[in-house]
ROTI-295969 format. One record per residue: chain; residue in one letter; z, y, x of N, C-alpha, C in turn. Coordinates in pm, 1 decimal. Example, Ala and Ser with C-alpha at 12.3 -4.5 7.8 and 13.67 -1.06 7.14 Angstrom:
BEGIN
PT	A	a	780.0	-569.0	1319.0	780.0	-450.0	1230.0	780.0	-330.0	1320.0
PT	A	s	708.0	-225.0	1285.0	714.0	-106.0	1367.0	787.0	3.0	1290.0
//
This chain:
BEGIN
PT	A	m	1377.2	531.8	-1072.4	1323.0	520.4	-936.1	1213.2	414.5	-936.8
PT	A	l	1091.3	458.6	-917.7	977.6	367.6	-918.4	973.1	290.5	-786.3
PT	A	i	954.2	159.7	-796.0	939.1	74.8	-677.8	790.2	49.1	-657.6
PT	A	i	737.0	91.1	-541.6	592.2	86.5	-519.1	559.1	-2.4	-398.0
PT	A	p	498.5	-118.7	-421.4	452.2	-199.5	-307.1	336.3	-129.9	-235.3
PT	A	a	334.2	-143.8	-104.6	227.9	-84.9	-23.1	127.4	-191.1	16.9
PT	A	i	0.8	-151.4	17.4	-106.4	-237.7	69.6	-181.6	-157.7	175.0
PT	A	d	-161.3	-192.5	300.9	-226.8	-124.3	411.8	-351.9	-201.9	450.9
PT	A	l	-465.5	-132.8	452.6	-594.6	-196.7	477.4	-647.7	-162.8	616.6
PT	A	k	-685.7	-266.7	689.4	-748.3	-245.3	820.5	-843.3	-360.6	850.2
PT	A	d	-965.4	-325.2	888.2	-1066.4	-427.0	920.1	-1081.2	-528.9	806.2
PT	A	g	-1073.8	-480.0	683.7	-1095.0	-565.0	567.8	-976.7	-650.0	526.2
PT	A	a	-863.9	-635.3	596.3	-747.8	-720.2	569.4	-626.2	-637.4	530.0
PT	A	v	-526.4	-705.9	472.2	-397.4	-643.8	443.2	-309.4	-664.8	565.4
PT	A	v	-261.8	-554.7	623.9	-184.6	-562.8	748.7	-58.7	-477.2	737.9
PT	A	r	27.2	-491.6	835.4	138.1	-398.6	854.5	141.3	-361.9	1002.1
PT	A	l	165.8	-234.1	1028.7	184.9	-186.4	1165.0	333.6	-156.7	1185.0
PT	A	v	372.1	-133.1	1307.2	508.5	-87.6	1337.1	498.7	52.8	1394.3
PT	A	q	559.8	149.6	1325.7	555.8	290.7	1366.3	412.4	341.2	1381.6
PT	A	g	321.4	282.6	1302.1	182.1	326.7	1304.4	102.6	283.0	1425.5
PT	A	k	160.8	198.9	1510.8	93.4	159.0	1635.1	4.6	36.8	1612.9
PT	A	f	-90.6	17.5	1704.5	-186.8	-92.2	1690.9	-125.6	-226.1	1730.4
PT	A	n	-22.2	-265.1	1657.8	36.6	-397.3	1679.9	39.2	-466.4	1544.7
PT	A	k	-77.4	-470.1	1482.4	-86.1	-514.1	1343.2	-58.9	-663.4	1326.9
PT	A	k	-6.2	-694.3	1209.5	9.1	-832.8	1167.0	-71.3	-847.3	1038.5
PT	A	v	-160.2	-944.5	1034.9	-244.3	-965.4	917.1	-170.8	-1055.9	818.1
PT	A	y	-162.2	-1009.5	692.6	-95.4	-1087.8	588.1	-194.3	-1153.5	492.6
PT	A	s	-311.8	-1093.8	477.7	-411.3	-1151.9	387.8	-547.2	-1090.8	416.4
PT	A	r	-650.5	-1169.9	394.7	-786.5	-1117.3	405.3	-849.6	-1101.7	266.9
PT	A	d	-763.8	-1101.3	165.2	-809.3	-1081.7	27.4	-720.7	-976.4	-39.8
PT	A	p	-747.9	-847.0	-13.9	-662.9	-739.4	-66.9	-648.1	-740.5	-218.8
PT	A	a	-754.6	-773.0	-291.2	-746.9	-775.3	-437.6	-649.3	-882.9	-485.4
PT	A	k	-647.8	-994.9	-415.1	-554.2	-1103.0	-448.8	-409.7	-1056.8	-428.5
PT	A	v	-386.0	-983.9	-320.1	-252.2	-930.5	-293.2	-211.6	-832.9	-403.6
PT	A	a	-303.4	-746.0	-442.2	-275.5	-649.4	-548.9	-240.0	-721.4	-679.4
PT	A	r	-317.4	-823.6	-712.3	-288.7	-900.7	-834.0	-150.2	-965.1	-826.5
PT	A	h	-114.7	-1012.0	-709.2	16.3	-1074.6	-690.1	128.1	-975.8	-720.3
PT	A	w	118.5	-855.5	-664.3	224.7	-756.3	-687.3	233.0	-716.5	-833.3
PT	A	v	118.9	-706.4	-899.4	118.8	-670.7	-1041.1	180.6	-783.7	-1125.0
PT	A	r	146.3	-906.4	-1091.9	208.0	-1019.9	-1163.1	358.8	-1021.2	-1143.1
PT	A	q	403.2	-975.5	-1026.5	546.5	-971.3	-995.5	617.8	-854.7	-1064.2
PT	A	g	539.9	-764.1	-1124.3	602.1	-655.6	-1200.3	573.1	-514.7	-1153.2
PT	A	a	490.8	-499.0	-1048.8	459.6	-364.4	-998.5	389.6	-280.7	-1105.8
PT	A	k	431.0	-154.8	-1116.4	370.0	-62.3	-1212.2	277.1	39.1	-1143.5
PT	A	f	276.2	36.3	-1010.6	199.1	133.5	-931.9	186.7	77.9	-791.2
PT	A	l	71.6	99.5	-725.9	52.5	50.9	-589.3	13.4	165.9	-496.2
PT	A	h	60.0	157.7	-373.7	31.0	257.5	-269.6	-63.9	194.0	-168.6
PT	A	l	-187.6	241.9	-164.3	-287.6	188.3	-72.2	-308.2	284.8	44.0
PT	A	v	-320.8	229.1	163.2	-348.0	310.3	281.9	-469.6	254.4	353.8
PT	A	d	-568.8	338.9	375.1	-687.3	302.7	452.3	-658.6	339.6	598.7
PT	A	l	-607.9	242.7	674.0	-569.6	271.2	812.6	-691.1	304.1	898.9
PT	A	d	-803.0	239.2	873.1	-924.8	272.4	946.9	-962.5	417.9	919.7
PT	A	g	-943.7	460.0	795.3	-972.4	598.1	758.2	-877.7	696.2	825.1
PT	A	a	-750.0	660.6	829.0	-650.9	748.9	891.1	-682.5	773.1	1037.9
PT	A	f	-728.4	667.9	1106.9	-756.1	681.1	1249.7	-891.7	745.8	1277.6
PT	A	s	-987.9	727.0	1185.8	-1123.6	777.5	1210.7	-1151.0	913.7	1147.2
PT	A	g	-1074.0	946.8	1042.4	-1093.2	1076.4	978.0	-1174.6	1073.1	850.9
PT	A	r	-1219.4	953.9	809.6	-1286.4	941.9	679.0	-1266.6	800.1	626.5
PT	A	p	-1255.0	785.0	493.5	-1227.2	652.6	435.9	-1329.5	547.6	478.6
PT	A	k	-1279.9	429.0	508.7	-1365.9	320.4	554.5	-1359.2	198.0	463.2
PT	A	n	-1261.8	196.9	372.7	-1239.0	76.0	293.2	-1250.8	100.6	142.7
PT	A	l	-1337.3	194.7	104.5	-1348.5	227.4	-37.8	-1397.8	110.4	-122.3
PT	A	n	-1481.9	26.5	-66.2	-1528.4	-90.7	-141.2	-1412.4	-184.7	-173.1
PT	A	l	-1322.9	-202.5	-75.7	-1204.1	-285.2	-100.1	-1115.1	-221.0	-205.0
PT	A	v	-1102.0	-88.7	-197.9	-1020.2	-15.7	-295.2	-1077.3	-34.0	-436.1
PT	A	k	-1208.5	-23.9	-447.8	-1273.7	-44.1	-578.5	-1248.5	-185.0	-630.8
PT	A	d	-1251.3	-283.2	-540.3	-1223.1	-422.3	-579.6	-1080.4	-434.6	-634.5
PT	A	i	-987.8	-366.5	-567.7	-847.8	-370.0	-611.3	-833.7	-305.9	-749.6
PT	A	v	-894.5	-188.6	-765.7	-886.7	-117.9	-894.2	-940.2	-204.4	-1008.3
PT	A	k	-1050.4	-273.8	-982.4	-1110.5	-360.5	-1085.2	-1023.0	-482.8	-1114.6
PT	A	a	-946.3	-525.1	-1014.8	-871.1	-650.6	-1027.3	-739.0	-635.2	-1101.1
PT	A	i	-690.3	-512.8	-1114.4	-556.8	-493.2	-1172.2	-559.0	-389.8	-1284.7
PT	A	s	-447.8	-385.4	-1356.9	-439.7	-297.6	-1473.4	-341.5	-182.5	-1453.3
PT	A	v	-288.8	-166.1	-1332.6	-194.3	-57.4	-1306.2	-258.8	45.1	-1212.8
PT	A	p	-212.7	170.1	-1215.9	-272.4	272.4	-1130.4	-239.5	253.7	-982.6
PT	A	v	-327.5	308.1	-897.9	-305.3	304.9	-753.2	-325.3	444.5	-696.0
PT	A	e	-260.0	469.0	-582.7	-287.3	589.1	-504.8	-343.2	545.3	-371.4
PT	A	l	-423.0	633.5	-309.6	-486.0	599.6	-181.4	-473.3	714.0	-83.2
PT	A	g	-434.5	680.5	38.6	-432.9	776.3	147.9	-504.0	719.3	268.7
PT	A	g	-539.7	807.9	363.0	-602.8	763.3	487.0	-741.4	820.5	506.4
PT	A	g	-750.4	929.5	581.3	-880.3	986.3	615.8	-945.3	1070.2	507.9
PT	A	i	-868.9	1111.1	408.2	-924.1	1191.4	298.3	-906.9	1339.1	335.3
PT	A	r	-1017.4	1401.3	381.1	-1003.9	1533.3	443.8	-1105.3	1635.7	392.9
PT	A	s	-1160.6	1613.4	272.4	-1249.2	1713.3	212.1	-1240.3	1702.3	60.6
PT	A	l	-1277.2	1811.0	-8.5	-1273.6	1811.0	-155.0	-1371.8	1709.7	-212.0
PT	A	s	-1487.0	1694.8	-146.6	-1587.5	1600.2	-196.4	-1538.7	1456.5	-185.0
PT	A	v	-1465.5	1426.5	-77.2	-1412.1	1290.8	-60.6	-1301.2	1264.8	-163.9
PT	A	i	-1218.7	1365.2	-189.7	-1116.8	1350.0	-294.6	-1183.9	1313.4	-426.5
PT	A	k	-1287.6	1387.5	-460.2	-1359.6	1363.0	-585.6	-1417.2	1222.2	-588.8
PT	A	s	-1476.5	1180.4	-478.7	-1536.1	1047.3	-469.0	-1431.1	938.3	-486.6
PT	A	v	-1315.6	957.2	-423.8	-1207.2	858.9	-433.5	-1156.4	850.2	-577.8
PT	A	l	-1136.9	965.1	-640.2	-1090.6	965.4	-779.4	-1194.4	900.9	-871.4
PT	A	n	-1320.8	925.0	-843.6	-1427.9	865.5	-924.4	-1435.0	713.5	-908.5
PT	A	s	-1377.7	663.7	-798.4	-1379.0	518.5	-775.6	-1271.1	447.5	-857.0
PT	A	g	-1189.3	524.4	-927.1	-1086.0	464.9	-1011.4	-944.2	482.6	-960.6
PT	A	v	-928.9	545.5	-844.9	-795.5	573.5	-790.3	-729.2	682.7	-874.6
PT	A	a	-601.5	663.1	-907.3	-530.9	757.3	-995.1	-480.8	880.2	-920.5
PT	A	r	-444.3	862.7	-792.4	-388.7	975.0	-716.1	-428.4	962.0	-569.8
PT	A	v	-462.7	1074.6	-510.0	-503.7	1078.9	-369.7	-388.9	1131.7	-284.8
PT	A	v	-363.6	1064.1	-174.3	-258.3	1105.5	-80.7	-322.3	1179.9	35.2
PT	A	l	-282.8	1305.0	53.6	-336.0	1387.5	163.0	-235.5	1394.5	276.4
PT	A	g	-285.8	1388.5	399.2	-198.3	1396.0	515.5	-244.7	1499.6	614.6
PT	A	t	-323.4	1457.0	712.6	-366.1	1544.1	822.5	-426.8	1675.9	775.6
PT	A	k	-524.3	1669.2	687.8	-593.6	1791.4	643.9	-499.7	1886.4	570.3
PT	A	a	-403.6	1829.4	496.5	-305.7	1912.3	425.4	-218.9	1991.2	522.7
PT	A	v	-192.3	1930.5	636.7	-110.4	1996.2	739.6	-190.8	2103.8	812.3
PT	A	e	-315.3	2071.2	844.4	-396.2	2158.0	929.5	-460.9	2276.2	857.6
PT	A	d	-481.3	2265.6	727.0	-563.2	2364.3	657.0	-502.9	2400.8	521.9
PT	A	e	-426.4	2509.8	519.3	-359.4	2551.0	395.5	-458.8	2599.1	290.2
PT	A	v	-568.2	2658.8	333.5	-670.6	2703.9	238.3	-727.6	2584.3	162.4
PT	A	f	-759.6	2478.8	235.9	-807.1	2354.7	174.4	-703.1	2299.5	77.8
PT	A	l	-576.7	2299.7	120.4	-470.0	2241.9	39.1	-454.1	2317.9	-93.0
PT	A	k	-459.2	2450.9	-85.4	-449.7	2532.7	-207.4	-565.0	2502.0	-302.0
PT	A	k	-684.4	2489.5	-245.1	-802.4	2462.4	-326.4	-792.9	2323.0	-388.5
PT	A	a	-744.1	2227.7	-311.2	-729.3	2091.0	-362.4	-628.8	2087.1	-476.9
PT	A	l	-519.6	2159.6	-461.4	-416.6	2161.1	-565.6	-468.2	2227.1	-693.3
PT	A	s	-538.7	2337.8	-677.5	-590.1	2407.2	-796.2	-699.7	2326.3	-866.0
PT	A	t	-774.0	2248.2	-788.7	-884.0	2169.6	-845.1	-836.5	2038.3	-907.7
PT	A	f	-748.9	1968.3	-836.8	-712.5	1832.2	-879.0	-569.5	1818.7	-931.5
PT	A	k	-489.1	1921.8	-912.9	-352.6	1928.0	-967.5	-270.4	1803.3	-936.0
PT	A	e	-217.5	1735.7	-1040.1	-124.6	1624.4	-1016.3	-194.1	1499.0	-964.8
PT	A	k	-325.9	1504.6	-948.3	-397.8	1388.3	-895.4	-395.3	1383.7	-743.0
PT	A	i	-327.6	1479.6	-681.2	-307.2	1472.0	-536.3	-158.4	1485.0	-504.9
PT	A	i	-119.5	1423.9	-395.5	16.7	1435.0	-344.6	6.8	1440.9	-192.3
PT	A	v	97.8	1511.1	-129.0	95.8	1524.3	17.2	197.5	1429.0	79.4
PT	A	a	154.3	1359.5	183.3	243.2	1274.1	261.2	292.1	1352.5	381.9
PT	A	v	421.9	1369.4	389.1	483.8	1435.2	504.5	531.9	1324.6	597.5
PT	A	d	460.3	1307.4	707.8	491.0	1201.3	803.8	566.0	1263.3	920.9
PT	A	a	692.6	1226.4	934.9	778.3	1294.1	1032.0	825.6	1200.8	1142.9
PT	A	k	829.8	1255.8	1262.0	885.3	1184.4	1377.6	986.2	1276.8	1443.8
PT	A	a	1112.5	1236.4	1441.0	1219.8	1319.8	1496.6	1214.6	1461.5	1438.6
PT	A	g	1184.7	1469.4	1308.5	1186.5	1598.5	1240.2	1061.3	1681.7	1254.2
PT	A	k	959.7	1629.2	1324.3	834.4	1702.5	1344.1	720.3	1632.2	1271.0
PT	A	v	622.7	1710.1	1224.9	511.6	1656.1	1147.0	410.9	1585.9	1237.5
PT	A	m	371.0	1464.7	1193.8	270.5	1387.5	1266.7	139.6	1385.4	1187.8
PT	A	v	26.0	1378.4	1258.9	-105.2	1376.6	1194.7	-195.1	1271.6	1260.4
PT	A	k	-315.4	1254.9	1202.2	-418.9	1166.5	1258.4	-368.3	1024.3	1282.2
PT	A	g	-320.2	963.4	1170.6	-269.2	827.1	1181.8	-142.6	819.3	1264.6
PT	A	w	-66.4	929.9	1263.8	61.5	940.9	1334.8	45.7	939.6	1486.5
PT	A	k	-76.4	961.3	1533.1	-100.4	956.1	1678.1	-61.8	1086.3	1747.4
PT	A	a	-51.9	1194.7	1670.0	-27.2	1324.7	1732.8	64.9	1410.3	1647.4
PT	A	g	143.9	1495.1	1715.0	220.9	1595.7	1643.5	130.0	1714.2	1614.9
PT	A	y	174.7	1803.5	1525.6	92.1	1919.7	1494.2	168.4	2048.0	1524.7
PT	A	k	136.7	2107.2	1639.6	192.1	2237.0	1679.1	344.3	2242.1	1667.7
PT	A	n	407.1	2127.3	1693.8	553.6	2120.0	1688.4	607.3	2163.6	1552.1
PT	A	m	528.2	2140.8	1446.8	565.1	2185.3	1312.3	688.8	2111.2	1260.9
PT	A	d	784.6	2187.1	1209.6	906.5	2130.4	1154.5	877.5	2066.4	1018.6
PT	A	a	915.2	1940.5	1002.0	882.9	1867.5	879.3	948.1	1929.3	756.0
PT	A	l	1072.8	1972.6	770.5	1141.2	2031.7	655.1	1075.4	2163.1	613.1
PT	A	n	1035.5	2243.8	710.8	966.2	2368.8	678.4	834.0	2341.0	606.1
PT	A	f	766.4	2234.3	647.6	640.9	2197.6	580.5	667.9	2155.2	436.0
PT	A	c	775.3	2079.5	415.3	813.8	2040.3	278.9	839.1	2163.9	192.9
PT	A	l	907.8	2261.2	249.5	937.1	2385.9	175.7	808.8	2461.8	143.2
PT	A	s	712.2	2458.3	234.9	585.5	2527.4	209.7	509.0	2459.5	96.0
PT	A	l	521.8	2327.8	84.4	457.0	2255.7	-25.5	516.7	2298.1	-159.3
PT	A	k	647.1	2315.8	-161.6	712.8	2363.1	-284.2	661.0	2501.4	-321.7
PT	A	e	650.3	2588.2	-222.9	603.1	2724.9	-247.7	460.4	2725.6	-301.6
PT	A	l	378.5	2630.6	-257.4	240.4	2622.5	-305.3	231.5	2571.8	-449.4
PT	A	g	339.5	2506.2	-494.2	340.1	2458.1	-631.8	347.2	2308.0	-649.1
PT	A	f	361.8	2233.9	-538.7	374.6	2089.2	-550.3	510.0	2053.6	-611.1
PT	A	k	508.4	1951.9	-695.9	631.2	1908.6	-764.2	687.4	1779.9	-704.4
PT	A	e	609.9	1717.5	-614.7	650.0	1590.4	-556.4	580.5	1572.3	-422.6
PT	A	l	645.5	1502.0	-329.3	585.0	1470.7	-199.8	630.7	1332.7	-155.4
PT	A	i	554.7	1276.0	-61.8	593.3	1149.0	0.6	651.3	1180.9	137.6
PT	A	y	769.6	1129.2	166.0	831.6	1154.9	296.0	849.1	1023.4	371.5
PT	A	t	784.8	1015.4	487.6	792.0	895.2	570.7	851.4	929.0	707.0
PT	A	d	954.7	855.9	744.3	1006.1	863.8	880.9	925.6	763.0	962.4
PT	A	t	835.2	812.7	1045.4	742.2	723.8	1116.0	812.7	635.6	1219.7
PT	A	l	928.6	677.6	1266.9	1003.2	594.6	1361.6	1066.1	474.5	1291.3
PT	A	k	1080.7	485.1	1159.5	1139.8	376.9	1081.1	1035.3	281.1	1025.5
PT	A	d	913.5	333.0	1004.2	812.4	257.1	932.0	778.1	125.4	1001.6
PT	A	g	788.3	16.7	926.5	753.4	-114.5	979.5	857.5	-177.3	1069.7
PT	A	t	973.9	-111.1	1083.7	1074.8	-161.1	1178.4	1182.3	-247.2	1113.0
PT	A	l	1193.1	-239.5	979.0	1297.1	-311.9	905.9	1436.9	-275.3	955.5
PT	A	t	1456.5	-148.4	987.3	1587.1	-103.8	1038.1	1660.1	-13.6	939.6
PT	A	g	1608.0	-2.7	818.8	1673.1	81.6	718.3	1612.6	221.0	715.2
PT	A	p	1610.8	284.2	597.0	1553.3	418.4	584.5	1643.7	525.2	644.3
PT	A	n	1585.0	640.7	671.3	1662.3	754.1	724.1	1723.0	829.9	605.9
PT	A	i	1832.6	776.6	554.1	1897.1	832.3	434.5	1937.4	978.8	456.1
PT	A	k	1990.5	1006.5	573.0	2037.4	1142.2	603.0	1924.2	1243.8	589.2
PT	A	e	1808.1	1210.6	643.7	1695.1	1303.1	639.8	1637.9	1315.4	498.1
PT	A	i	1632.9	1203.9	426.4	1585.3	1208.6	288.1	1675.6	1298.5	204.5
PT	A	k	1806.1	1286.4	223.8	1901.5	1372.4	152.9	1876.6	1519.1	185.7
PT	A	r	1849.4	1544.3	313.6	1827.3	1682.9	358.8	1703.9	1742.8	292.0
PT	A	v	1598.3	1664.2	283.5	1475.2	1711.4	220.9	1496.8	1736.6	71.4
PT	A	l	1565.4	1644.1	5.3	1593.3	1659.5	-137.2	1674.6	1786.3	-164.1
PT	A	k	1778.0	1805.6	-85.0	1866.6	1920.4	-105.8	1795.5	2051.8	-78.2
PT	A	a	1715.3	2054.4	27.7	1650.3	2179.6	69.0	1535.8	2219.4	-22.3
PT	A	t	1461.8	2120.1	-73.5	1340.8	2151.9	-149.3	1361.6	2156.0	-300.0
PT	A	g	1447.9	2068.3	-351.0	1468.0	2062.7	-494.9	1349.1	2005.6	-570.5
PT	A	i	1256.5	1938.5	-498.7	1144.1	1874.3	-568.4	1153.9	1722.7	-551.8
PT	A	k	1073.4	1651.8	-629.2	1078.2	1506.6	-625.6	1029.0	1454.0	-491.0
PT	A	v	1094.3	1348.3	-444.7	1057.0	1288.2	-316.5	1035.4	1138.4	-333.9
PT	A	v	923.9	1090.4	-279.8	896.7	947.2	-268.7	934.3	907.3	-126.6
PT	A	a	1030.2	817.3	-112.5	1077.9	777.9	20.6	998.3	659.2	72.9
PT	A	s	967.7	663.4	202.7	890.6	555.4	265.1	937.2	536.4	408.7
PT	A	g	941.8	409.0	449.7	972.1	381.5	590.3	1107.1	317.3	613.1
PT	A	g	1105.1	193.7	664.8	1227.8	129.7	712.4	1302.3	42.6	614.0
PT	A	i	1258.9	37.2	487.9	1331.1	-45.2	390.4	1338.3	-188.6	441.3
PT	A	s	1460.1	-244.1	445.5	1476.1	-376.7	505.6	1553.8	-474.6	419.4
PT	A	r	1632.8	-423.3	324.9	1716.0	-512.4	242.8	1747.2	-445.1	110.4
PT	A	l	1799.2	-521.7	19.9	1830.8	-467.2	-111.9	1937.5	-358.8	-103.7
PT	A	g	2025.3	-368.9	-4.7	2127.9	-265.9	13.4	2067.6	-128.1	39.5
PT	A	d	1950.8	-125.5	105.8	1882.3	3.0	128.4	1840.3	64.2	-4.9
PT	A	l	1792.6	-20.3	-94.9	1750.2	28.7	-226.2	1869.7	76.9	-307.6
PT	A	e	1980.9	9.9	-288.8	2103.5	51.6	-358.2	2143.7	192.2	-313.2
PT	A	k	2134.3	217.7	-183.8	2167.5	350.8	-130.8	2069.7	456.3	-181.3
PT	A	l	1941.8	422.7	-182.4	1840.0	517.6	-227.9	1853.7	545.4	-377.2
PT	A	k	1891.5	444.4	-452.6	1909.6	460.3	-597.3	2011.1	571.0	-627.5
PT	A	r	2110.4	584.0	-540.3	2214.1	686.9	-559.5	2157.3	828.0	-546.2
PT	A	l	2038.7	838.8	-484.4	1977.2	970.3	-465.9	1884.3	1007.3	-581.7
PT	A	e	1874.9	919.2	-678.9	1783.7	942.7	-791.2	1817.5	1071.7	-865.0
PT	A	r	1945.0	1094.9	-886.8	1984.4	1216.1	-960.6	1958.4	1343.6	-879.1
PT	A	e	1940.2	1326.5	-747.2	1910.0	1441.9	-662.5	1759.5	1466.7	-651.2
PT	A	g	1680.3	1377.0	-711.6	1536.0	1399.4	-713.4	1451.1	1291.5	-648.6
PT	A	l	1514.3	1183.6	-600.1	1434.7	1074.6	-543.3	1362.2	1003.6	-657.8
PT	A	s	1229.9	1007.4	-654.4	1153.0	957.1	-768.3	1099.8	816.0	-748.1
PT	A	a	1078.2	776.7	-623.6	1017.1	646.2	-597.3	1043.4	602.5	-453.8
PT	A	v	1024.0	473.6	-431.1	1037.3	416.5	-296.5	915.6	328.5	-269.8
PT	A	i	849.8	351.2	-156.5	737.7	267.3	-114.8	791.6	158.4	-22.1
PT	A	i	758.1	33.4	-53.1	807.3	-78.5	26.8	689.6	-159.3	79.7
PT	A	g	691.4	-186.5	208.9	583.7	-262.9	269.1	633.5	-390.2	335.4
PT	A	k	669.3	-379.0	460.8	696.1	-497.4	542.6	805.7	-587.4	486.0
PT	A	a	909.7	-527.7	428.2	1019.7	-609.7	376.3	970.6	-708.4	271.0
PT	A	l	875.8	-665.1	187.7	818.6	-755.4	86.6	731.1	-861.9	150.5
PT	A	y	648.8	-820.0	247.5	556.7	-914.2	310.8	630.1	-1017.0	397.1
PT	A	e	744.3	-976.8	451.6	821.9	-1068.0	535.9	923.9	-1148.4	455.3
PT	A	g	927.3	-1125.6	322.6	1016.9	-1203.1	237.3	1164.2	-1168.7	251.6
PT	A	k	1194.3	-1046.6	292.4	1335.0	-1005.4	304.1	1402.0	-1002.9	167.0
PT	A	f	1322.0	-974.4	64.1	1363.4	-985.0	-74.7	1235.1	-989.6	-157.3
PT	A	t	1247.9	-1023.0	-284.0	1130.2	-1031.4	-368.6	1109.9	-900.4	-445.5
PT	A	l	989.8	-879.4	-494.5	965.0	-760.3	-574.3	1049.3	-760.5	-702.1
PT	A	p	1061.7	-873.1	-774.9	1150.7	-872.1	-892.1	1293.5	-831.8	-857.5
PT	A	q	1344.4	-875.8	-741.9	1478.7	-833.6	-700.1	1483.2	-682.4	-677.7
PT	A	a	1378.9	-629.1	-613.3	1374.5	-485.4	-586.9	1365.0	-404.8	-716.0
PT	A	l	1291.2	-458.8	-812.6	1269.1	-386.2	-938.1	1397.2	-367.9	-1018.3
PT	A	k	1500.6	-443.9	-986.0	1628.9	-425.4	-1054.3	1689.6	-289.4	-1022.7
PT	A	f	1639.0	-224.7	-917.2	1688.2	-91.2	-880.3	1599.8	19.9	-935.6
PT	A	s	1497.9	-18.2	-1012.5	1405.9	83.3	-1063.7	1463.5	151.2	-1188.7
//
């Protein structure tokens, strides 16, 4: 089970939101320094989110992302506002190892098929769910009342081997992950799942670790690390 620290970028700073809402807390104005810190602590992979991109529909922090890539020796993935094949290519050319698709993947299956055939394992889809329904556009809107589990199943049918599943009601709340829903997705799809949202203590990681044999491949951790609920070395003991 890979432990992945998250770095959320907004207005040039590292921030955390609660449930994707504009109640940000700034943790650093030097994203590359934060990335170096996590790598020194033992991170093998980083999850970057361009929040300005997610809300506007196109990446806004690529220069910061490039700075991060240059500053560290481990791979990173980036999501947020990546909604065309040309932008995917540009992001990958900037040194990002994997692109996270959200809104466009939900809205346009033709695009998603083309992206998968073109970039293969260099893309992954983030399924952002609120009360079992798919959210888009920086989690500001639902999409045609689409069922999140059905969307996960459609990704499997298209040929995806892994997805990111975020319970948006849990994200940034430090109230624990939605274990029940993660189990449901794992059982129904039979593909690898990266869990995100709500991690608050080491006990949460212990519970998620038990799902590894069912296909849980990684856990993205944000606020709990930034708020010092536990350290990254402590979390890595569950990897």
